[in-house]
N, C-alpha and C positions, 0 to 999 in steps of 0.2 A: 489555557493551552499556551505553549511557547509561541512567542510572536514570530520566530524565525520561519515557522511552517504555517502554510495556509490552513484554514479550518477544515481538516479532513473529516472530522466527526459529524459534520452536518451535510455531508455529501452522500449520494447514493452510489454504492459500488455493488452491483448485482452479483449474486453467487453464480457459479457455473451450473450448467444443466447436465444431468447424467445422460450418457449416450449408450450405456450398456457396456459389458465386457471390461468394467473398471475404468472407462474413459469418461472425460468431462470436457465441456467447452471452456474456453478461457474468457476472461473479461479484461477490461482496461479502465483505468481511472486517471484522473488528473491530480497532481500534487504541485502546489505552488510554494516556492521557497523564497524568502526575502533575499534581496540582492546581497551578495557577499557572504551569505551564511552557508554552513555545511551542516546538514542534518542527517542523522542515522535513524532509520525506521526499522524496527525489528518486530517480528511476530512473537508475541508472548508465548511461553511454553505451552499453555493450554490450547493454542490454535495451530501449532507448527505441523501437526500431522495432517491438517486439512486445508491449510492456506500456504501458498508460496508465491513469491515474486518470480516472474519469468524474465529471461533475458530478451526474448523477442517472441513474436507470434510465428507459428509454423503455417504451412499452406493448407493443412487439413482441418485446423481448429479442433483437433482431437489430442487430448493430453491425459497422461496417467500420473497421478501424484507420485512423486519420487523424493527421496531425501535430497536436500540441497541447502543452499545458504538460507539462513533464517531472517535475513534482513537486506537492506539496500541503503547505500549512502548517496545523498543528493548534495552536490556542490554547486551552488547557484553562481551565476555570472555576477560581476560587479555591476553597480548601477550604470546604465548606458541608455542609448536611445530606445532600447527594448522595454524600459520601464523599471519599476522598483521590485519586481519579482522575476524569477525564472520558473517557467511552467514545464513540468515533466509529464509525459504520457507513460503510464506504468502498466505493463501487462502482468496479469496475475492469474493464478489458478486457485479457485475457491471451491472445494468439493463439498458444498452444502452448508457452510456456516452461515448463520443469520446475523452473527455479531463476531467480528474479527478483533481479538484483543491485540493491540499494538503498544509498543514502548518507543517513545520518541526522545532522542537525545541530541543535545547541542553542547559542544565543548564548554566546560565551566559552569554548567547548570545541572540540576537534578533531572533525571529522566521523568517524562510524563507518560502516564498510561491513558489510552483512549480506547473506546470501543467503536469500531467502524461498522455501522449498521447496513445491512443489505436492503433496508427499506427507507433509508434516509433518516435524519435525526440522530439521536444518541442511543447508546445501549451500554450496559454494564461493561466496564473494562476488566 
């Protein structure tokens, strides 16, 4: 995997829980990006209807999947007293996928496909 992004594929990002009436709970995960790097993470076409990044959490923790941006850009801080990485807390809505297919891009390099497992470890991208 690209060294600019922390190893997301070995982390556990739990899928949302259905609440009825087409609503789901949201989740949150950590993404670490190497200092000074800008990384774009997109949901691959196969997962876009069931996974989306959220701008923030709401007060009710009830969400309905809606069309929206298929990715998110992470621009890390330069190396500083905070260390060699910038850590981002990412809210998301996963309406039941056990493996989220992602495409990770860094300028000047080929995109990398990873599968983010809801149980930890790896899965098919």
